[in-house]
C-alpha positions in Angstrom: -46.0 -5.2 -67.3 -48.9 -7.3 -65.9 -52.4 -5.6 -65.8 -52.5 -5.6 -62.0 -49.2 -3.9 -61.7 -50.3 -1.2 -64.3 -53.5 -0.6 -62.4 -51.5 -0.2 -59.2 -49.2 2.3 -60.8 -52.2 4.3 -62.0 -53.6 4.4 -58.5 -50.3 5.5 -57.0 -50.3 8.4 -59.4 -53.9 9.3 -58.6 -53.1 9.0 -54.8 -50.5 11.7 -55.2 -53.0 13.8 -57.2 -55.6 13.3 -54.5 -53.3 14.3 -51.7 -52.4 17.5 -53.6 -56.0 18.4 -54.5 -57.6 17.5 -51.1 -55.3 19.8 -49.3 -56.9 22.6 -51.4 -60.5 21.6 -50.9 -62.8 24.6 -51.3 -66.5 25.2 -51.8 -67.8 26.9 -55.0 -69.4 30.3 -54.6 -73.1 30.3 -54.0 -73.8 32.0 -57.4 -72.8 28.8 -59.2 -75.3 26.6 -57.3 -78.2 27.2 -59.8 -75.9 26.5 -62.8 -75.3 22.8 -62.1 -77.2 20.4 -64.3 -78.2 18.4 -61.2 -78.4 19.2 -57.5 -75.6 18.6 -55.0 -72.6 17.7 -57.2 -69.3 16.6 -55.8 -67.1 19.5 -56.7 -63.3 20.0 -57.1 -61.7 23.4 -57.7 -59.2 23.7 -60.6 -57.0 26.7 -61.3 -55.9 26.8 -65.0 -52.2 27.4 -65.0 -49.8 28.4 -67.8 -48.6 24.8 -68.1 -52.1 23.8 -69.2 -52.0 26.2 -72.2 -51.3 24.9 -75.7 -50.0 26.5 -78.9 -53.5 27.9 -79.6 -53.4 29.9 -76.4 -56.1 28.1 -74.5 -56.3 25.0 -72.3 -55.1 21.8 -74.1 -57.9 19.3 -74.3 -55.9 16.6 -72.5 -56.1 18.5 -69.2 -59.9 18.4 -69.1 -59.9 14.6 -69.0 -57.3 14.7 -66.3 -59.5 17.1 -64.3 -62.5 14.7 -64.7 -60.4 11.8 -63.5 -59.2 13.9 -60.5 -62.8 14.6 -59.6 -63.8 11.0 -60.0 -61.1 9.7 -57.7 -61.8 12.4 -55.1 -65.5 11.6 -55.2 -64.8 7.8 -55.0 -62.6 8.5 -51.9 -65.3 10.7 -50.4 -67.9 7.9 -50.6 -65.5 5.4 -48.9 -63.8 3.8 -51.9 -60.2 5.2 -52.1 -57.9 3.4 -54.5 -56.5 1.1 -51.9 -59.9 0.0 -50.7 -61.0 -0.6 -54.3 -57.9 -2.6 -55.1 -58.5 -4.7 -52.0 -61.8 -6.0 -53.5 -59.9 -7.3 -56.5 -62.2 -5.2 -58.7 -62.1 -1.7 -60.3 -64.4 0.5 -62.4 -62.6 0.8 -65.7 -63.5 3.5 -68.3 -65.5 2.1 -71.2 -66.6 5.2 -73.0 -66.0 9.0 -72.7 -68.2 11.7 -74.2 -66.9 15.3 -73.8 -68.7 18.4 -75.1 -66.4 21.4 -75.1 -68.6 24.5 -74.8 -66.1 27.3 -74.3 -62.3 27.7 -74.2 -60.5 28.3 -70.9 -57.3 30.3 -70.2 -54.5 30.6 -67.7 -55.8 32.2 -64.5 -59.4 30.8 -64.9 -60.9 29.4 -61.8 -62.9 26.3 -62.7 -65.2 24.1 -60.7 -65.5 20.4 -61.8 -68.7 18.8 -60.6 -69.8 15.2 -61.0 -72.8 13.0 -60.2 -73.3 9.3 -60.5 -76.1 9.2 -63.0 -76.5 5.5 -63.5 -75.5 2.3 -61.7 -77.1 -1.0 -62.8 -75.8 -2.7 -59.6 -74.1 -5.4 -61.7 -71.5 -4.2 -64.2 -72.1 -0.7 -65.4 -72.1 2.8 -64.0 -72.0 6.3 -65.5 -70.8 9.6 -64.1 -72.0 13.0 -65.5 -69.6 15.9 -65.3 -69.9 19.7 -65.7 -67.1 22.3 -65.6 -68.1 25.8 -64.7 -65.9 28.9 -65.0 -66.3 31.2 -61.9 -65.6 34.6 -63.5 -68.5 34.6 -66.0 -70.5 31.7 -64.6 -70.1 29.9 -68.0 -70.5 26.1 -68.4 -67.3 25.3 -70.4 -67.8 21.5 -70.6 -70.2 18.7 -70.1 -69.1 15.1 -70.1 -70.2 11.6 -69.4 -68.0 8.6 -68.6 -69.3 5.1 -68.7 -67.5 2.5 -66.5 -67.6 -1.2 -66.4 -66.6 -3.3 -63.3 -63.6 -5.5 -64.0 -61.5 -8.0 -62.2 -58.1 -6.3 -61.8 -56.2 -9.6 -62.2 -57.7 -10.6 -65.5 -59.1 -7.4 -66.9 -62.4 -9.2 -67.6 -65.8 -7.9 -66.6 -67.0 -9.0 -63.1 -70.1 -8.3 -61.1 -69.7 -5.3 -58.8 -68.9 -6.1 -55.2 -71.7 -4.9 -52.8 -69.3 -2.2 -51.5 -69.3 -0.7 -55.1 -73.1 -0.9 -55.4 -73.4 0.9 -52.1 -70.7 3.6 -52.7 -71.8 4.3 -56.2 -75.5 4.4 -55.5 -77.4 6.9 -57.7 -79.2 9.4 -55.5 -82.6 10.3 -56.7 -83.6 14.0 -56.5 
């Protein structure tokens, strides 16, 4: 399957996830505000379900990455770059490196809040998002993560300078 077709299929999948998640948009409780690593995160609520639980009785690690990606796509859409607009540029931000630090296990029934911030954008090829997942019940930070991205041409898969719309949408806000 050609790269462009694979990318399109991934965006279709994430469109479905976004539609499902956006219909449930909520705001985290005020008591979590002081727990974020940085001010004003983009936040997505996640309810841990039984289907997320593995043989060890806690959330399987694969679901955390999925939740980070769900947050990423919703954030991208919120700043004006939904998947179709990104595809229209002929470019995409592809994952280059993922660093995840698991701090505490989560279980079915836990209400989690996934927050993300754009922490770096060189305005040329590279950008980084920082993530934090908080558990509402005990105000615990259960995960921190960073994902490095590189701008690619979706037709060739090769690095390409970010279009201006990416530079603007993924601008790092100073605090």
